Every structure is written in C-alpha cells, then in structure tokens.
N, C-alpha and C positions, 0 to 999 in steps of 0.2 A: 617550623611551624607548620602545622595543619590546614591543607587549601580544600576548601569546602568549594564543588561546584557541584551548580544547580544544572540539571538536565529536561530542557523541554520539550513537550511532544503535542503534536498536533495528530489529530484520526479524523476519516474520513467516512462514513458507512453510507456506500453507493454514493451520495454527498460528502461536502467536507462540513468538517465542524473546529473551527481553531480552539485552540488554546490558549491565553493573549495573558503575559505579564508585563507590568511597565512602572516609571517612576522614576525618581530621582530623588540619590542619595547628595548628602551634602557633609562634605569631612573637612574639617576646622583643623589648618595645620598648625598653627601656633598660635602666640599668645597675641599677635599682631592680628589674629583673626582673619587672615588671608584664607580663601575658599576656592577648594577645588570640586568641581561638579561634576559628576559621572553619572551619565544616562544611561540607563538599565537596559540592555538589550529587548525589544517589543515581541519578542515571542516568534514561533512560524505558524503560518495558516496555509493551508491547502484548497483545493477544488480540483473534487474527480468527477470526470466529465464520458461521455461517448459520442458517437456521431447518431443522430436520431436517422429511425429507418423506418421506411414504409412496405409493403409488399406490393409487390407487380407480380402479375398470376401467381405463382408458387414459389416466388423468391422473395427474397426481404433485400432491400437495396439502399444504401446511404440517400439519405434527402438532399444532401447537399453537405460538403465539406466542414461549413460555418454554422449549419445548424446542430448544438450542442445540448442533450438533454443527460440527465439525470442517471436515468434509465430507460430501457426500451422491453416491453413485453412483445414474445413472440407468438401467434397463434397459431395453429393449424400446421405444426412441425412435423416430419415424417422422417422414417427413419432411413441416415444417407444426407439430411438436408446440412445445406451448409449455410451459416448465418453470419453476416459481417457483426462485429463486435470489438471496437476499439479503445477503452477505459485506457484515458491518461489523465497524469496528476499533473495540476499546473502549481507554483508557489505564487501566492498570490503577492500584487503588487506591494504592500507594505510590511511583506515578509522579510525576515532576518532569512542570509543563506540556510539551506536546510539537505538531509540526506531525506531520503524518501524510500518504504517499502510500501508491497499490496501484500494482503491475504486473497487468496480466491477460494471460496467454501462451494462444492458442489453439492448438494444438498439429493441425499440417497445416492452417494457415492461409490456406497459398498456396492449396490447394486449395479450401478453404469459401469463399475471396473469388473464387475463378475463376467459379463457380456463379451469381455477381451479374453478371458480365458487367462493366460499365462501372464499378462502384462504388467510389469510393476508400477506401482503408485505413479513413479516418474515417467516413466513408456507414455500411461493413460492420460497423463498431461498432455504431453506432447500431440498425441494423438486426438483429445478434445480442443486444443487449439489449432488442428492444422500444422501444427510445427510454424507457427507464425510468432514465435517468440519476439519481444520488440529489441531493438540494437539497446544496450547497457543493462539488459534486466536481466539478473541470473536466476535461475531457480534452485534456493535454498534447503529448502524442507519441502517432505510432502507426508501428511500423519493420516490416519483413520480417527474422525472423532463422533463415537457411538455411530450414527449409519450415515457421516457426510465425511468427504473427505478434505482436506484444510493443506493448501501449497503456498508456502511462502515464499514471496520472491523479490529481490533487491535490486533496486536502482544506482550503480555504482557510480554516477555520476554527481557531485556534488552541483544542486540548484539555486541559483541566484531568484532577487523578487522578479516575477513575470514571467520566467522561465518552465517550459514544459519539458516532461520526459517522452522518448517514443512512447509508443501505445503499448502497453503490457502486452499485448498479444491482437491479433485484426480479427481473428474468425475462429466463430467455432461451429463443433458439428455433434449431430447426434447421431452416433453411429450409425449403419447400415447393420450391424450384425445383430441388433433389435429383431428379434422374431414375435410372432402370435404369443410366445409361450413367456418371452421375458419382459413383452411389453407392460403387462399390468405390474410391473415392480418399481414401473415410479408410478406409481399412483397419479396416472394422469399428468403430469406434471414433472420438467427439467429444469430445476431452478442454479442460478449459478451469484453468486453475489461477490460480491469485488471488496473490498476493504483497503483504503488509503492510510498511511502514517506517514508523519514527517516527523523528525530532528533535527533541532540545531546542531549548524556546522562548525559553530567556533569552537575551538579548544579540542576538535576529533581531526586526526590524520585521516580516515577512512570512513564509507559509509558501515565495513563491517565492525569497525573498532567502536561509532559512534550506539548503533543499536544492539551491542555485547555490551555496552555500559547499560543502557537502559534497561536492557532484560538480566541484568545482574549477572552476566556470566562474570564478568570482570569488572572489579571498583576502580583499577586503574588503567584500561585502556584508551590511548590518546589523552593520559595525565600528565605533567612534567613531574607531579610529586607522588611517590610510592607511597604516602601516608593518608592518601584522601579518604576519607571516611565515606563508605557506601551508605551508611546508616544516618547521614543525618539528615535531619527533615528540611534542608533546604532543599533535598533532591526529592524532584516530584515527578511522578510517573502517570500518566494522564493517557483516558482513551477516548476522548473526546466527549 
C-alpha cells in the first residue's frame, strides 16, 4: 500500500507567518457503525524576533532582554561598528513539534564580500556575525543570488511547543575594511534580512531529513514506505 505523507511548513519573514491545517476525520469500521475518530495535527506556527536595541553614544545596546521586537533599524553606523542582533525562533504554544531553519540575506552582499578580498562566502558569514553562531545552529549553504548573498542555517534539535532556539547569532559587524573608495558601493545602507521556516517533526528522524523531503531532495527520507509518492497532492509546500 502506498503511503501518502503530508508535509506542513510555516515560515517567518522577519516576523512569523503560520500555516495551519486542521479538522476531524471519522472512519466507520464495520456494519455496527463503531466510530474511530482521528484528529488531524494542527500544524506548525513560529515567531521570529530579536532584542530591541537603542543607541547610547556611538554604540547600540539591548534595551532589556525581555523587550523583543520584529526588527531593529541601526542608524549612523560606521566601518568597524559592532551591533547586537540576536534573531531567535520560537515555536508557538499551539504548535505541533517542529524542526526549524533560517535564511540570512545580505543585500549588496557581493560588494560586501568584495572588501574582504580572498574570503569565501562561508568565511564572510562568520566575519559578519563576529563568530557568534548560536549553539545548535549549523551553516549548511552559502550562495550568491544576483547582488545578494543568501545563507541557509539549520537548527539541529527538535522543538516542542513554547520552546525557542538559541539565537541564530548575537552580533553583526560592518567591516572596518570599508574605506572611502568602497563605501559608495553600499548605496548608503547595509541590509540584513532574516527569515525563519518550520516543518512538522512527526515522521522524520532529523531536521536534515525533514527539510530534504520538503525541498524535494528525496521523496522518502524519514518515511517508512519507500513507495511514498512525492507528487501526491496531499504534499503541501508553503512559504508563509
């Protein structure tokens, strides 16, 4: 018998956007009309936020650890400036268990990496974040997309409702290698966008297996039945 598996995704673009499915299925088992009721998993929903910061003198500092916001804007930055930034993904209290990953996009990233000379894209990410990659996070890919750099990071642990990841990173720096000649390449701004994405944990042995299936890398990773049909319409792929 072919096993159909439904994959449910939730995504966050700076903040969260949840994708929910729900309902009840009643299955009549025999002529006596005994009823077994199966409640469908309610899906996954996440929140992506960071500590609110304020400028004190020339430096930015967190207001308090409890003040969380969807995003911060840093004005008047300068070469060598180090800014606190701790994007964190939280699984909402109503959510099913999930695995999560993040995408970090650096606009004008090709210009930014240029000032580092021979640095690879991966090395550039560690320089950007002051080597503060959070515990449990793994940088799995780095690619140039038009004028931007896009980094994909995977959180290795399974989250339960109400649980948060470690911060993806805790600092960013505007490199001190920028000079009067290269500063105009940034068009007056340095933009970093963080996106979060979650996938149901049920039926998968690891975060790698779950997202590989969602991405279509393999149709049966984490699935007991090798005949699972990855083209079945019950498979949903959403980006919030």
